[in-house]
N, CA, C and O of each residue as an XYZ file, in Angstrom:
580
protein
N     -20.063     -4.119     -1.894
C     -18.657     -4.276     -1.563
C     -17.779     -4.156     -2.806
O     -16.654     -3.662     -2.732
N     -18.296     -4.610     -3.947
C     -17.538     -4.512     -5.179
C     -17.369     -3.071     -5.637
O     -16.348     -2.722     -6.231
N     -18.379     -2.222     -5.361
C     -18.296     -0.827     -5.767
C     -17.207     -0.092     -4.995
O     -16.502      0.731     -5.578
N     -17.051     -0.364     -3.712
C     -16.000      0.280     -2.912
C     -14.626     -0.097     -3.429
O     -13.730      0.747     -3.471
N     -14.446     -1.329     -3.818
C     -13.171     -1.772     -4.345
C     -12.880     -1.093     -5.683
O     -11.747     -0.681     -5.934
N     -13.891     -0.973     -6.538
C     -13.706     -0.313     -7.833
C     -13.399      1.171     -7.648
O     -12.586      1.735     -8.380
N     -14.043      1.798     -6.677
C     -13.775      3.218     -6.430
C     -12.334      3.423     -5.966
O     -11.687      4.396     -6.353
N     -11.843      2.522     -5.150
C     -10.446      2.630     -4.692
C      -9.491      2.530     -5.877
O      -8.567      3.335     -5.987
N      -9.698      1.552     -6.770
C      -8.797      1.372     -7.900
C      -8.921      2.516     -8.895
O      -7.936      2.898     -9.526
N     -10.106      3.058     -9.039
C     -10.298      4.212     -9.905
C      -9.553      5.428     -9.349
O      -8.909      6.165    -10.097
N      -9.646      5.630     -8.041
C      -8.910      6.724     -7.399
C      -7.418      6.525     -7.558
O      -6.697      7.477     -7.855
N      -6.936      5.295     -7.365
C      -5.511      5.011     -7.494
C      -5.023      5.265     -8.916
O      -3.936      5.811     -9.109
N      -5.809      4.878     -9.903
C      -5.433      5.113    -11.297
C      -5.406      6.608    -11.608
O      -4.487      7.091    -12.269
N      -6.412      7.337    -11.132
C      -6.449      8.788    -11.371
C      -5.281      9.489    -10.690
O      -4.691     10.407    -11.259
N      -4.942      9.064     -9.478
C      -3.812      9.674     -8.766
C      -2.502      9.391     -9.492
O      -1.637     10.264     -9.568
N      -2.347      8.192    -10.023
C      -1.128      7.841    -10.754
C      -1.003      8.668    -12.029
O       0.068      9.196    -12.327
N      -2.094      8.780    -12.779
C      -2.066      9.576    -14.011
C      -1.780     11.045    -13.695
O      -1.001     11.690    -14.397
N      -2.398     11.568    -12.657
C      -2.168     12.965    -12.281
C      -0.719     13.185    -11.857
O      -0.113     14.191    -12.225
N      -0.163     12.262    -11.091
C       1.231     12.400    -10.642
C       2.195     12.363    -11.814
O       3.107     13.185    -11.901
N       1.994     11.406    -12.721
C       2.892     11.309    -13.863
C       2.742     12.503    -14.800
O       3.726     12.948    -15.392
N       1.546     13.019    -14.939
C       1.341     14.217    -15.748
C       2.059     15.413    -15.129
O       2.685     16.202    -15.836
N       1.967     15.541    -13.816
C       2.649     16.634    -13.125
C       4.159     16.544    -13.312
O       4.810     17.548    -13.602
N       4.717     15.351    -13.150
C       6.159     15.177    -13.316
C       6.573     15.509    -14.746
O       7.602     16.149    -14.959
N       5.790     15.084    -15.715
C       6.101     15.379    -17.116
C       6.107     16.878    -17.381
O       7.001     17.384    -18.059
N       5.129     17.581    -16.860
C       5.057     19.028    -17.070
C       6.219     19.734    -16.380
O       6.792     20.668    -16.940
N       6.569     19.305    -15.185
C       7.692     19.928    -14.473
C       8.986     19.725    -15.235
O       9.776     20.661    -15.359
N       9.224     18.529    -15.746
C      10.444     18.271    -16.515
C      10.450     19.100    -17.795
O      11.483     19.660    -18.161
N       9.318     19.185    -18.476
C       9.238     19.960    -19.708
C       9.518     21.437    -19.452
O      10.273     22.063    -20.196
N       8.915     21.996    -18.404
C       9.124     23.411    -18.080
C      10.581     23.658    -17.691
O      11.164     24.669    -18.084
N      11.168     22.746    -16.925
C      12.575     22.905    -16.544
C      13.502     22.865    -17.740
O      14.469     23.625    -17.805
N      13.218     21.991    -18.684
C      14.040     21.905    -19.889
C      13.913     23.171    -20.728
O      14.908     23.688    -21.235
N      12.693     23.666    -20.873
C      12.487     24.909    -21.623
C      13.221     26.077    -20.960
O      13.818     26.907    -21.646
N      13.177     26.137    -19.639
C      13.866     27.208    -18.916
C      15.368     27.131    -19.156
O      16.011     28.150    -19.412
N      15.927     25.934    -19.073
C      17.361     25.785    -19.296
C      17.734     26.154    -20.733
O      18.750     26.812    -20.955
N      16.931     25.740    -21.701
C      17.203     26.103    -23.090
C      17.159     27.615    -23.283
O      18.004     28.182    -23.975
N      16.185     28.256    -22.678
C      16.049     29.710    -22.811
C      17.242     30.424    -22.171
O      17.758     31.389    -22.733
N      17.682     29.957    -21.002
C      18.830     30.580    -20.352
C      20.083     30.424    -21.197
O      20.858     31.371    -21.325
N      20.299     29.244    -21.777
C      21.460     29.031    -22.629
C      21.382     29.897    -23.887
O      22.395     30.430    -24.340
N      20.190     30.035    -24.445
C      20.027     30.871    -25.638
C      20.365     32.322    -25.331
O      21.093     32.957    -26.094
N      19.847     32.861    -24.227
C      20.125     34.254    -23.876
C      21.601     34.463    -23.563
O      22.165     35.503    -23.903
N      22.227     33.489    -22.921
C      23.658     33.598    -22.638
C      24.447     33.630    -23.945
O      25.376     34.425    -24.094
N      24.079     32.771    -24.884
C      24.751     32.741    -26.178
C      24.547     34.048    -26.935
O      25.494     34.592    -27.504
N      23.314     34.553    -26.945
C      23.024     35.801    -27.645
C      23.800     36.970    -27.043
O      24.300     37.819    -27.780
N      23.908     37.026    -25.732
C      24.660     38.099    -25.075
C      26.124     38.049    -25.483
O      26.730     39.075    -25.789
N      26.685     36.846    -25.483
C      28.096     36.720    -25.876
C      28.288     37.047    -27.351
O      29.282     37.665    -27.730
N      27.337     36.632    -28.178
C      27.443     36.920    -29.609
C      27.428     38.427    -29.851
O      28.179     38.930    -30.686
N      26.584     39.142    -29.131
C      26.543     40.598    -29.281
C      27.821     41.246    -28.783
O      28.268     42.242    -29.352
N      28.417     40.699    -27.729
C      29.700     41.230    -27.266
C      30.774     41.062    -28.332
O      31.566     41.975    -28.567
N      30.803     39.901    -28.975
C      31.797     39.655    -30.018
C      31.520     40.552    -31.220
O      32.452     41.122    -31.787
N      30.259     40.685    -31.616
C      29.919     41.527    -32.764
C      30.223     42.994    -32.506
O      30.598     43.714    -33.431
N      30.070     43.450    -31.270
C      30.333     44.847    -30.942
C      31.826     45.125    -30.791
O      32.232     46.281    -30.675
N      32.633     44.089    -30.791
C      34.072     44.271    -30.660
C      34.542     44.394    -29.225
O      35.701     44.736    -28.990
N      33.696     44.132    -28.279
C      34.099     44.228    -26.875
C      34.755     42.943    -26.385
O      35.348     42.918    -25.307
N      34.648     41.871    -27.178
C      35.263     40.606    -26.807
C      35.773     39.963    -28.094
O      35.029     39.821    -29.065
N      37.060     39.573    -28.093
C      37.593     38.907    -29.268
C      37.431     37.396    -29.119
O      36.985     36.908    -28.080
N      37.797     36.666    -30.165
C      37.586     35.219    -30.189
C      38.399     34.513    -29.106
O      37.947     33.528    -28.522
N      39.605     35.026    -28.843
C      40.456     34.391    -27.824
C      39.859     34.532    -26.428
O      39.842     33.570    -25.661
N      39.375     35.715    -26.098
C      38.774     35.902    -24.782
C      37.440     35.156    -24.682
O      37.055     34.722    -23.596
N      36.729     35.003    -25.816
C      35.498     34.222    -25.823
C      35.803     32.756    -25.517
O      35.116     32.129    -24.710
N      36.835     32.216    -26.164
C      37.228     30.825    -25.920
C      37.711     30.653    -24.483
O      37.443     29.633    -23.848
N      38.422     31.654    -23.976
C      38.891     31.605    -22.596
C      37.709     31.602    -21.620
O      37.728     30.893    -20.613
N      36.700     32.388    -21.924
C      35.504     32.426    -21.079
C      34.768     31.091    -21.094
O      34.308     30.628    -20.051
N      34.655     30.474    -22.256
C      33.976     29.181    -22.357
C      34.746     28.121    -21.584
O      34.142     27.307    -20.885
N      36.078     28.120    -21.700
C      36.900     27.170    -20.931
C      36.745     27.388    -19.438
O      36.631     26.430    -18.673
N      36.742     28.658    -19.019
C      36.599     28.991    -17.605
C      35.266     28.485    -17.063
O      35.214     27.880    -15.992
N      34.196     28.732    -17.800
C      32.880     28.283    -17.331
C      32.777     26.765    -17.319
O      32.112     26.201    -16.450
N      33.421     26.097    -18.265
C      33.413     24.635    -18.277
C      34.129     24.083    -17.048
O      33.623     23.176    -16.386
N      35.296     24.624    -16.745
C      36.037     24.156    -15.574
C      35.310     24.507    -14.284
O      35.352     23.739    -13.322
N      34.651     25.642    -14.252
C      33.874     26.012    -13.072
C      32.723     25.028    -12.866
O      32.435     24.639    -11.734
N      32.071     24.627    -13.944
C      30.999     23.631    -13.855
C      31.515     22.285    -13.377
O      30.863     21.613    -12.577
N      32.688     21.888    -13.868
C      33.281     20.624    -13.413
C      33.602     20.683    -11.927
O      33.387     19.709    -11.206
N      34.116     21.821    -11.463
C      34.449     21.967    -10.050
C      33.184     21.900     -9.188
O      33.185     21.280     -8.124
N      32.120     22.533     -9.647
C      30.872     22.506     -8.885
C      30.272     21.109     -8.839
O      29.737     20.702     -7.808
N      30.352     20.368     -9.940
C      29.808     19.008     -9.930
C      30.638     18.100     -9.025
O      30.092     17.196     -8.393
N      31.941     18.326     -8.954
C      32.791     17.535     -8.048
C      32.452     17.844     -6.594
O      32.412     16.942     -5.757
N      32.210     19.118     -6.292
C      31.828     19.476     -4.928
C      30.476     18.867     -4.558
O      30.299     18.417     -3.425
N      29.522     18.842     -5.487
C      28.228     18.213     -5.217
C      28.388     16.721     -4.964
O      27.720     16.164     -4.093
N      29.273     16.066     -5.722
C      29.532     14.648     -5.519
C      30.080     14.393     -4.125
O      29.676     13.432     -3.471
N      30.985     15.229     -3.664
C      31.552     15.056     -2.334
C      30.506     15.275     -1.241
O      30.519     14.578     -0.227
N      29.606     16.230     -1.436
C      28.543     16.453     -0.454
C      27.614     15.242     -0.381
O      27.242     14.804      0.707
N      27.240     14.706     -1.541
C      26.380     13.520     -1.561
C      27.082     12.341     -0.899
O      26.452     11.568     -0.176
N      28.388     12.197     -1.144
C      29.137     11.110     -0.522
C      29.135     11.236      0.997
O      28.968     10.244      1.706
N      29.319     12.448      1.489
C      29.307     12.642      2.942
C      27.921     12.377      3.532
O      27.812     11.884      4.654
N      26.863     12.701      2.788
C      25.509     12.391      3.256
C      25.318     10.878      3.343
O      24.733     10.382      4.306
N      25.807     10.141      2.343
C      25.696      8.683      2.389
C      26.494      8.103      3.555
O      26.020      7.195      4.238
N      27.696      8.618      3.785
C      28.496      8.129      4.908
C      27.769      8.394      6.225
O      27.698      7.518      7.086
N      27.236      9.591      6.375
C      26.490      9.912      7.598
C      25.256      9.045      7.765
O      24.928      8.630      8.877
N      24.566      8.768      6.656
C      23.397      7.905      6.717
C      23.791      6.490      7.132
O      23.104      5.861      7.936
N      24.882      5.999      6.591
C      25.343      4.656      6.952
C      25.732      4.552      8.408
O      25.366      3.591      9.085
N      26.468      5.530      8.894
C      26.879      5.506     10.300
C      25.663      5.630     11.210
O      25.557      4.919     12.210
N      24.751      6.527     10.867
C      23.540      6.697     11.672
C      22.681      5.449     11.676
O      22.108      5.090     12.704
N      22.588      4.780     10.524
C      21.806      3.549     10.451
C      22.458      2.448     11.285
O      21.765      1.707     11.983
N      23.771      2.337     11.217
C      24.473      1.332     12.038
C      24.216      1.572     13.517
O      23.906      0.639     14.258
N      24.344      2.821     13.945
C      24.153      3.138     15.363
C      22.698      2.929     15.764
O      22.422      2.363     16.822
N      21.775      3.374     14.936
C      20.366      3.246     15.277
C      19.889      1.805     15.322
O      19.123      1.430     16.209
N      20.336      1.001     14.377
C      19.887     -0.390     14.333
C      20.608     -1.279     15.344
O      20.182     -2.407     15.595
N      21.685     -0.781     15.916
C      22.397     -1.574     16.914
C      21.524     -1.785     18.154
O      21.662     -2.790     18.852
N      20.630     -0.837     18.421
C      19.777     -0.946     19.601
C      18.663     -1.976     19.425
O      18.052     -2.399     20.407
N      18.394     -2.381     18.184
C      17.376     -3.407     17.953
C      17.883     -4.760     18.416
O      17.115     -5.586     18.908
N      19.161     -4.978     18.259
C      19.764     -6.233     18.690
C      20.101     -7.112     17.502
O      19.679     -6.849     16.376
N      20.842     -8.125     17.761
C      21.252     -9.045     16.699
C      22.226     -8.370     15.751
O      22.935     -7.430     16.110
N      22.237     -8.877     14.541
C      23.163     -8.318     13.551
C      22.438     -7.444     12.529
O      22.915     -7.276     11.406
N      21.302     -6.894     12.909
C      20.544     -6.015     12.018
C      21.324     -4.740     11.720
O      21.158     -4.155     10.650
N      22.166     -4.301     12.640
C      22.899     -3.054     12.474
C      23.828     -3.091     11.271
O      24.254     -2.044     10.782
N      24.145     -4.286     10.791
C      25.060     -4.387      9.652
C      24.431     -3.886      8.357
O      25.140     -3.686      7.371
N      23.106     -3.679      8.338
C      22.440     -3.110      7.165
C      22.986     -1.715      6.886
O      23.003     -1.278      5.735
N      23.426     -1.019      7.909
C      23.982      0.320      7.741
C      25.260      0.351      6.939
O      25.678      1.416      6.485
N      25.890     -0.796      6.754
C      27.114     -0.826      5.960
C      26.845     -0.593      4.475
O      27.756     -0.222      3.736
N      25.612     -0.804      4.033
C      25.301     -0.594      2.610
C      25.462      0.879      2.241
O      26.262      1.180      1.354
N      24.744      1.818      2.875
C      24.974      3.223      2.501
C      26.355      3.719      2.911
O      26.909      4.612      2.269
N      26.913      3.149      3.974
C      28.252      3.554      4.394
C      29.271      3.227      3.316
O      30.105      4.069      2.984
N      29.221      2.028      2.766
C      30.166      1.644      1.717
C      29.938      2.434      0.435
O      30.896      2.800     -0.246
N      28.669      2.701      0.098
C      28.378      3.519     -1.083
C      28.993      4.912     -0.907
O      29.636      5.436     -1.817
N      28.789      5.497      0.263
C      29.339      6.820      0.529
C      30.856      6.840      0.505
O      31.457      7.782     -0.011
N      31.483      5.804      1.061
C      32.948      5.748      1.052
C      33.482      5.594     -0.369
O      34.496      6.199     -0.719
N      32.810      4.794     -1.182
C      33.239      4.651     -2.580
C      33.103      5.974     -3.337
O      33.992      6.350     -4.100
N      31.991      6.675     -3.124
C      31.794      7.968     -3.788
C      32.819      8.992     -3.300
O      33.329      9.795     -4.081
N      33.110      8.953     -2.012
C      34.099      9.867     -1.448
C      35.484      9.587     -2.021
O      36.222     10.514     -2.353
N      35.834      8.307     -2.134
C      37.132      7.948     -2.713
C      37.209      8.385     -4.172
O      38.232      8.912     -4.609
N      36.137      8.170     -4.922
C      36.144      8.597     -6.322
C      36.261     10.107     -6.437
O      37.028     10.615     -7.255
N      35.500     10.825     -5.617
C      35.508     12.283     -5.690
C      36.839     12.896     -5.307
O      37.228     13.927     -5.856
N      37.541     12.278     -4.374
C      38.807     12.856     -3.940
C      39.997     12.349     -4.738
O      40.964     13.085     -4.933
N      39.946     11.105     -5.205
C      41.118     10.534     -5.861
C      41.047     10.538     -7.389
O      42.052     10.792     -8.053
N      39.873     10.259     -7.949
C      39.803     10.011     -9.379
C      39.063     11.074    -10.180
O      39.307     11.206    -11.379
N      38.181     11.823     -9.568
C      37.420     12.823    -10.314
C      38.353     13.930    -10.790
O      39.363     14.230    -10.152
N      37.997     14.527    -11.917
C      38.808     15.605    -12.472
C      38.871     16.763    -11.489
O      37.857     17.165    -10.917
N      40.062     17.286    -11.302
C      40.259     18.393    -10.373
C      40.589     19.655    -11.163
O      41.757     20.014    -11.313
N      39.562     20.322    -11.665
C      39.822     21.533    -12.448
C      40.238     22.680    -11.543
O      39.887     22.733    -10.364
N      40.981     23.575    -12.119
C      41.385     24.783    -11.417
C      40.984     25.962    -12.283
O      41.775     26.422    -13.106
N      39.752     26.463    -12.108
C      39.299     27.520    -13.011
C      40.087     28.809    -12.865
O      40.160     29.591    -13.812
N      40.672     29.048    -11.715
C      41.427     30.273    -11.525
C      40.539     31.498    -11.619
O      39.317     31.389    -11.524
N      41.143     32.664    -11.804
C      40.331     33.880    -11.924
C      39.641     33.923    -13.279
O      40.095     33.282    -14.227
N      38.551     34.673    -13.378
C      37.885     34.795    -14.678
C      38.783     35.490    -15.685
O      39.705     36.206    -15.294
N      38.533     35.297    -16.972
C      39.359     35.920    -17.999
C      39.332     37.445    -17.896
O      38.374     38.035    -17.394
N      40.403     38.062    -18.381
C      40.510     39.521    -18.335
C      39.415     40.157    -19.173
O      39.102     39.689    -20.268
N      38.850     41.203    -18.661
C      37.833     41.929    -19.381
C      36.462     41.294    -19.304
O      35.527     41.760    -19.954
N      36.327     40.242    -18.523
C      35.034     39.569    -18.434
C      34.348     39.956    -17.150
O      34.967     40.002    -16.087
N      33.065     40.235    -17.257
C      32.270     40.454    -16.075
C      30.898     39.844    -16.334
O      30.440     39.822    -17.476
N      30.240     39.355    -15.299
C      28.958     38.702    -15.515
C      27.841     39.668    -15.906
O      26.798     39.231    -16.392
N      28.033     40.937    -15.710
C      26.998     41.935    -16.021
C      27.325     42.619    -17.338
O      28.497     42.767    -17.683
N      26.300     43.040    -18.081
C      26.553     43.754    -19.348
C      27.290     45.074    -19.094
O      27.162     45.689    -18.035
N      28.049     45.477    -20.082
C      28.824     46.701    -19.976
C      27.899     47.887    -20.142
O      27.069     47.895    -21.051
N      28.020     48.885    -19.290
C      27.138     50.065    -19.289
C      27.818     51.288    -19.898
O      27.379     52.408    -19.635
N      28.874     51.124    -20.705
C      29.632     52.263    -21.204
C      29.062     52.857    -22.494
O      29.681     53.758    -23.060
N      27.932     52.400    -22.971
C      27.411     52.925    -24.244
C      26.993     54.352    -24.146
O      26.536     54.930    -25.132
């Protein structure tokens, strides 16, 4: 009986180590990918500036545009997450109401979290307006050589 118990704990330890190793490798690979993408983006822009196809002002304008575009996308993601929390809270309230008693009030936890996130996203989060991309900018390399 002691051997079965030891085998279970050995399996549990091996599964935990394997899971944490997998997560570590996934995070490392994702970070390397992001670094490589940023490096290639920087190198492409540097070559555009060196070739004279983009001046410093349009480069700064492009960086500002991409920054504001990123802020707008993160605000939209926040609003989507807030709506998911609100929906989860309402669904939990409705679902737990059938159990009886005051258990349904547990649904107010995700509902309130979602409402707070929604209020922050609509009232207080930065509202960037990236507008159109800068003149002379296109996401693809120029083929006029």
